C-alpha positions as CSV (number, residue, x, y, z in Angstrom):
1,M,6.4,67.0,-31.8
2,V,8.4,65.4,-34.6
3,K,10.3,68.7,-35.2
4,Q,11.0,69.0,-31.5
5,E,12.4,65.5,-31.3
6,R,14.5,66.1,-34.4
7,A,15.8,69.3,-32.8
8,V,16.8,67.4,-29.6
9,R,18.6,64.8,-31.6
10,T,20.4,67.4,-33.7
11,R,21.5,69.3,-30.6
12,A,22.8,66.1,-28.9
13,G,24.6,65.1,-32.1
14,L,26.2,68.5,-32.3
15,I,27.4,68.3,-28.7
16,R,29.0,64.9,-29.2
17,S,30.6,65.9,-32.5
18,A,31.9,69.0,-30.9
19,A,33.3,66.9,-28.0
20,V,35.3,64.8,-30.5
21,E,36.7,67.9,-32.2
22,F,37.5,69.7,-28.9
23,D,39.1,66.6,-27.5
24,R,41.3,66.1,-30.5
25,D,42.3,69.6,-31.4
26,G,41.5,71.7,-28.4
27,Y,39.3,74.9,-28.2
28,A,41.6,77.1,-30.3
29,G,42.1,74.4,-33.0
30,T,38.4,73.8,-33.5
31,S,35.9,75.8,-35.6
32,L,32.2,75.7,-35.9
33,S,32.5,74.9,-39.6
34,R,34.5,71.7,-38.7
35,I,32.0,70.8,-36.1
36,S,29.1,71.2,-38.6
37,T,31.0,69.0,-41.1
38,A,31.6,66.3,-38.5
39,A,28.0,66.4,-37.4
40,G,26.7,66.3,-41.0
41,V,24.6,69.5,-40.6
42,S,24.8,72.9,-42.1
43,I,26.5,75.8,-40.3
44,G,23.1,77.4,-40.0
45,A,21.8,74.4,-38.0
46,V,24.8,74.8,-35.7
47,T,24.2,78.5,-35.1
48,F,20.5,77.8,-34.6
49,H,21.3,75.8,-31.5
50,F,24.5,77.5,-30.4
51,S,25.2,81.2,-31.1
52,S,29.0,80.8,-30.7
53,K,31.8,78.3,-30.3
54,A,32.1,79.3,-26.6
55,E,28.4,78.4,-26.0
56,L,28.9,75.0,-27.7
57,A,32.0,74.4,-25.7
58,E,30.1,75.2,-22.5
59,A,27.4,72.7,-23.5
60,V,30.1,70.0,-24.0
61,R,31.5,70.8,-20.5
62,E,28.1,70.6,-18.9
63,E,27.4,67.2,-20.5
64,G,30.8,65.9,-19.5
65,D,30.4,67.2,-16.0
66,A,27.0,65.6,-15.7
67,V,28.5,62.2,-16.6
68,A,31.3,62.6,-14.0
69,R,28.8,63.7,-11.3
70,A,26.6,60.7,-12.0
71,A,29.7,58.5,-11.4
72,L,30.4,60.3,-8.1
73,E,26.9,59.7,-6.9
74,K,26.9,56.0,-7.9
75,V,30.3,55.3,-6.2
76,T,29.5,57.2,-3.0
77,A,26.1,55.5,-2.7
78,E,27.4,52.0,-3.1
79,R,30.7,52.3,-1.2
80,E,31.9,49.8,1.3
81,S,34.1,52.2,3.1
82,A,35.3,55.8,2.7
83,L,38.8,54.9,1.6
84,S,37.6,52.2,-0.9
85,A,35.2,54.8,-2.3
86,V,38.1,57.2,-3.0
87,V,40.0,54.4,-4.9
88,E,36.9,53.3,-6.8
89,L,36.1,56.9,-7.7
90,T,39.4,57.8,-9.2
91,V,39.5,54.5,-11.1
92,E,36.0,55.2,-12.4
93,L,37.0,58.7,-13.5
94,A,40.0,57.3,-15.3
95,W,37.7,54.8,-17.1
96,L,35.4,57.6,-18.1
97,M,38.3,59.6,-19.4
98,E,39.3,56.6,-21.5
99,H,35.9,55.7,-22.9
100,E,33.7,58.8,-22.8
101,V,34.7,61.6,-25.1
102,L,32.4,64.1,-23.4
103,V,34.3,63.7,-20.1
104,R,37.7,63.8,-21.8
105,A,36.7,66.9,-23.8
106,G,35.2,68.6,-20.8
107,A,38.4,68.1,-18.8
108,R,40.5,69.6,-21.7
109,L,38.2,72.5,-22.1
110,A,38.3,73.2,-18.4
111,R,42.1,73.7,-18.8
112,E,42.0,75.7,-22.0
113,L,39.1,78.1,-21.3
114,P,40.3,81.0,-19.1
115,D,37.0,81.6,-17.3
116,G,36.3,77.9,-16.6
117,A,36.5,76.2,-13.3
118,S,39.0,73.3,-12.9
119,W,37.7,69.9,-13.8
120,S,38.9,68.6,-10.5
121,D,36.5,71.0,-8.7
122,I,33.8,68.5,-9.7
123,W,35.2,65.6,-7.7
124,L,38.1,66.7,-5.5
125,P,35.8,68.1,-2.7
126,T,34.0,64.8,-2.5
127,V,37.4,63.0,-2.3
128,R,38.5,65.3,0.5
129,A,35.2,64.7,2.4
130,L,35.6,60.9,2.0
131,L,39.2,61.1,3.2
132,D,38.2,63.1,6.2
133,E,35.7,60.4,7.0
134,A,38.3,57.7,6.4
135,Y,40.7,59.5,8.9
136,R,38.0,59.7,11.6
137,A,37.2,56.0,11.1
138,G,40.9,55.0,11.5
139,Q,41.2,53.9,7.8
140,L,44.3,56.1,7.3
141,R,47.6,55.3,9.0
142,D,49.5,57.8,11.1
143,G,51.6,60.0,8.8
144,A,48.9,60.0,6.1
145,P,46.7,63.1,6.9
146,P,43.7,63.7,4.6
147,E,45.1,66.8,3.0
148,D,48.2,64.9,1.9
149,V,46.2,61.9,0.6
150,T,44.0,64.4,-1.3
151,A,47.1,65.8,-3.0
152,L,48.1,62.2,-3.9
153,V,44.7,61.6,-5.5
154,A,45.0,64.8,-7.5
155,Y,48.4,63.8,-8.8
156,L,47.2,60.3,-9.6
157,A,44.2,61.5,-11.5
158,G,46.2,64.1,-13.4
159,G,48.9,61.5,-14.2
160,A,46.2,59.1,-15.5
161,E,44.8,61.7,-17.9
162,A,48.3,62.7,-19.1
163,A,49.2,59.0,-19.7
164,L,45.9,58.5,-21.5
165,R,46.5,61.5,-23.8
166,G,49.9,60.1,-24.6
167,R,48.4,56.9,-25.8
168,L,45.4,58.2,-27.7
169,G,45.4,56.8,-31.2
170,V,48.1,54.3,-30.5
171,K,47.0,50.7,-31.1
172,G,48.4,47.7,-29.3
173,G,49.6,49.8,-26.4
174,P,49.6,48.9,-22.7
175,D,46.6,48.5,-20.5
176,G,44.2,51.4,-20.2
177,S,44.4,54.2,-17.7
178,A,41.8,52.7,-15.4
179,A,43.7,49.4,-15.1
180,Q,47.0,51.1,-14.7
181,L,45.6,53.4,-12.0
182,N,44.1,50.5,-10.2
183,R,47.6,48.9,-10.0
184,V,49.2,52.1,-8.9
185,W,46.6,52.4,-6.1
186,R,47.5,48.9,-4.9
187,L,51.1,50.0,-4.6
188,A,50.1,53.2,-2.8
189,L,47.9,51.3,-0.3
190,R,50.6,48.7,0.4
191,G,53.6,51.0,0.2
192,V,56.7,50.5,-1.9
193,S,59.5,50.5,0.7
194,A,60.7,47.1,1.8
195,A,62.2,48.7,4.9
196,G,58.8,50.0,5.9
197,G,59.3,53.7,5.2
198,F,62.0,56.3,5.0
199,G,61.0,58.6,7.9
200,E,60.5,62.3,7.6
201,A,61.8,64.0,4.5
202,S,64.7,66.3,5.0
203,A,64.3,70.0,4.6
204,D,66.4,70.0,1.4
205,A,64.2,67.3,-0.1
206,E,61.0,69.2,0.8
207,A,62.5,72.3,-0.8
208,G,63.4,70.4,-3.9
209,G,67.0,69.7,-2.9
210,D,70.2,71.2,-4.2
211,R,70.1,71.9,-7.9
212,P,73.0,72.4,-10.2
213,E,73.5,76.0,-11.3
214,E,72.7,76.8,-14.9
215,D,75.5,77.6,-17.2
């Protein structure tokens, strides 16, 4: 029993140490020997639990995904409305990105591993289902179909992660990603145009507009 408990603790410590390394240096920039040093165990102890770096990376992703899914379940179970749940969910994911290395490392590994599913596949289907519900309940205004608002959410979440990574290790910086995303959501929900909107985008704008020719 004691050996089993020690093995469980060692495995959990390896996963968290690996998450720190993967989050900082990515999959290609991390080795099993560096993970073993960070975890304070021998390389033999690492390979006893994980036969390869790929297997350890998958374990990190699974742990991070589990944390994100738990947040999904909590927010959707306690929601006041479908639209408010979408806002709360994206802010919660930004908070997890900022404070939980397993989630942050899992998202990075999802991008870097060629055979891995996108990290957004965990939560974006739930967002779309909530927005479909919000549309049916009249919580979305005309001109804001669920598919377009889903795209907005994907951009906001991706931007929050990018902004966070740009600030990692910087002390005394601006508010965290969750607080910033919460403010951006307030702008999105109110709208930013004092005139009440700009109407339909022109065909040129939708196509990217006229661009200067390269020399």
